[in-house]
N, C-alpha and C positions, 0 to 999 in steps of 0.2 A: 504494500500500500504506500502511495506517495505521501510525503508530509503535507500538512494542511496548506502551507504557503506555496508549495510546489504544485499541489493540485489546483489551487486557485488560479495559477498562472500557466497551467498546462496547455491551454488552448489560446494563449495570447502570443501573437507572432509579431516580432519586431520588424522595423523597416528593412533590415538587411536580410530577411528570410525569404525563401522561395514563395511561401504562402502569401506574404504581403504583396510581393511583386505580381503574383498571379491575379490577385484581386484588382490591382491597379490596371494590369493589362486587359483583363476582361472588361473592366469599366470603360476604359478608353476605346477599346474595340467596339463595344456595343453602341456607344455614343456615335462613333464614326459611321457605323453601319446605318443607324437610324437617320443620321443627317444625309447620308448618301441616298437612302431609299426615298427621301422626300422628292427627288427629281422624278420619280415614277408617278407622282401625282399629276405631272404634266403630260398631255397627250399630243405628240407631234402630228398625229393623223388629223387632228381637229384644226390645225393651223393652215390657213391659206398662204400659199407661196406666191401669190400674185402681187403682194405688197410687202414692203420691207418691215412694216410695223405689224405684220400679221399676228405674231405671238401676243402682242399687247392688245390687239383688237378682238381676236378670236378666243383668247383664254385669259381674260383679266382676272376671273375668280381664282383659278388654279395658280396663277402667277402670284397674286397677292397672298394666297394661303402658303405658298412655298417660301416666299421672302419672309413673311411674318414668323412662320414656324422655324425656319432655319435660324433666325435671330434668337428666338426663344430657346431652342435646344442648345445653341451655342452658349447662351448665357447660363443655362443649366449645367453644361459641361464645365464652364469656367468656375462656377460655384463648387462643383464636385471636385474639380482639380485642386482648387485652393484648399478645400476641406481635407483631401488626402495628404496634401503637403504639410498640414499641421499635425497629422497623426504620428505617434511614435510606435503604436502597436495596432493590430487588428484583432478582433475577438469575435466569438460566434454571434453575439447580438448585432454587432456592426455588419457582419457578413450577411446575416439574414435580411436586415433592413436594406442593405445595398443591393441584394438580389431582387427584393421587391421593387426598389427604385428602378433598376435596370429593366425589369419586366414592364413597368409602366412606360419607360422611355421607348422600349421596343414597339409599343403599341401606337406611338404618336403618328407615324405615317398614315394609319388607317383613318382616324378622325380628320386628319389634314386633307385626305382625298375627299371626304364628305364636305368639308368646308369649301374646298375648291369648286364643288358643284354649284353651291349657292351660299355665299357668306352672309346672306341676309335672313336666313330662315332658322327657326329655333331648333329644328331637328339636326342641323349641321353644327351650329355654334355651341349648343349646350353640351353635347358629348365631347367636343373639342376642349372647351374650358374646364369641364369636369375632370378630364384626364390630366390637364396641366395643373389643376388644383391638387390632384393626388400626388403628382411628382413634387410639387412645392412642399406639401405636408411631409412627405417622406424625407426630403432634404432636412427639414426642420427636426424631424425625429432622429435623424442621424447625428445632428449636432447635440441634441439632448442626451442621446445614448453615449456619445463620446465623452461628455462631461461626467455622466454617471459612472462610466467604466474607467475614468482617469486614463484615457487613451492618448492624451496629447503628447506631442514630441518634446515639448518643454513646458514648464509651469506657466499657466495663464495668469496674466496680471489680475490682481484682486479687483473685483467689481466689473470686469470686462464682459463676463459671460452674459449677464442680462442685456447688455447692448448688442451682443451677437444675436441673441434670441429676438430682440426688437428689430434688428436689421433684416434677418431672414424671415421673421414673422410678418414684417410690414408688406413684403412682396407677396407672401402667402395670403394675407388678409385682402390685399387688392385683387388677387386672382379669384378669391372666393366671392368678393363683392361683384366682380365682373360676371361670374357665373350666375349669381342671383339676378343681376340686371338683364342677363341674356334671356331669362324666362319671360321677361316683359318686352324688352327691345333688344333683339340679338345683336344688331350693329353696335349699340351702345356698349354691350359687353366686350366686344372685340376692341373698341376704342379704349375702354378702361384698362385693358391688358397692358397697354403701353405705359401706364402710370406705375407699373412695378419698378421700373428703373429710377424714376424720380423719388419714389418712396424709399428705396434702398439708399440712394444718394443723400437724402435728407438725414437719415439716421447716421450715416457715415460722417456727415458734416458736424453733427452734434455730439458724436461719440468721443470718448477720451483718446489720447494719443495711444497708438498701438493697435487701434481697431482694424486698420487696413492690413495689418500683418496677419490678422486672423479671419476677417470677414470676407 
């Protein structure tokens, strides 16, 4: 039988271990695949070749959905990348939440294709924003789990964690509000989604020194 302290850390893998590297590689790979698959939401057969601006005229909905979603997923990847950079260890709870997050990210191209068909109807916008809300919530849960598991690479400055929760939570809250608005006015929900970036920036502006090294 392993000693109590050794048992407690038996499934905690440091940054220099193969296990940590595999989690990071899987995460980056899946984000890259999801972002690449977004291009298949565009249909070249529907574009008229008789005019230079055919793609803009014949497929405005899919093009808008592609650009918006690529920016959103790229932002999610950046948040996840910065998060992994702050970790010193990976443990089962973080692995499970990370797999759930990756599963949600892998689904994003599907509601994006629905959004491209008509970005003004509830049946396209609500599933899209609902999935983005799930991804945002899972990112927030990863942050909370890392704090609970003391998984950070270096000690976090005192009083900084609430600011990190506020920063990540602000974008999550905006996404949830956008989802609620989409039930009434779908286009308004999509427009509100853009406010996630100013919300995060506002918290970063008010946060104490060192926030940007973690957030």
